[in-house]
C-alpha positions, 0 to 999 in steps of 0.5 A: 176382562168381563166375565160370565156370571154363573146363575143359580142352579149352576153346580159349582155354587154348591161345591166347596172350593178347592183351597189355593195352594200357589198364587200364579199369574193365572190367580192374579189374573183371574181375580183381575177379570174378577174385580172387572167383572163385579164393577160391570154387575154393580155388585161389591163382592164376588167368589170365584164359583160364580164365574165357573171356578171352583177355587177359594178366590174372591174380591170385595170393594165396598169403598162406593156404599154408604155407611159400609162400617163403623169400624175397619182394622188390618192387623189390629190397627185402624185402615183406610178402605181406600187403602185395601179396595178392592181387596183381593184375597184367598182361602179365608176363615172367618171368626165371629167375636160378638154373638151380636147379630145385624139383619140387612136386605142382600143380594147376590150376583148369581141370583138377579132380581132377588133380595132378601132380608138376611141375619148374619153376625155384624162382626167379623175377624177375618183372616185372608191371604193376599195376592201377594202373599201376605196374610192378614186379619180383618175387623170389621162390621157392617157391609163390609162383614156381610161381603166377607162373609157372603163371599166366604160362604160362595167358596163353601157351596153356601148361598145366602138364600139359605140363611134366609128366615123360613118365612123370607124362603117362602115369600122368594120360593117362586122367584127362586123356582122359577130361576131353577126351570129356566136354569134346567132348559 
C-alpha cells in the first residue's frame, strides 16, 4: 500500500526514532508499504518517519541508479545489488573508515522539488539488522553510501538540509520557508 509522505514542517521529521525491538508482521508489512511508497515516488530511499512512524526502519533501493557505487561488500565479501535490493533494515549504525568526502546533488521525498549539493563521507560501513533478524555489515561508496547515510539521518531527526553548507542554505531559504509556511497552514 502506498502511504502518504510527510513533508518538511511535520515534527516527526525532527524526532530521534525509537529502536525496533522486535520484528513483527506489522513491521514487515510497514517495510513492504515503504518500498511501494518509495517506488511510487521515484525515490532511492525512505525512512519510517517520512510516513509518520517514529521507529528506526528504512528501505533503500539503488539498483536502477546509474553508477550507484564502485564497490559493495556484505560482511567483507563482494556482493551484487540484485541480491540485496530493495534493502529493508532496522536500527542502523554507521562508521566512516576514511576522511574522504564527496559532494553530490541530493534530494528528499519530504522536500519535493528541493535539491542541494551535500558533502558527505564517500565510504560507509553500515551495520544493519535485516527483517529476517540477521545483522550484516555493508561497505560501499557512491550513491548507495549516500542513501544509507541520508536514511539513517532521518532516523535521528537530521534532515539533508542540515548538512548543507551555509551558502547552499542561503540559496534554499525561500523554498524552505515556503514549504514551512504551507505546512503551518
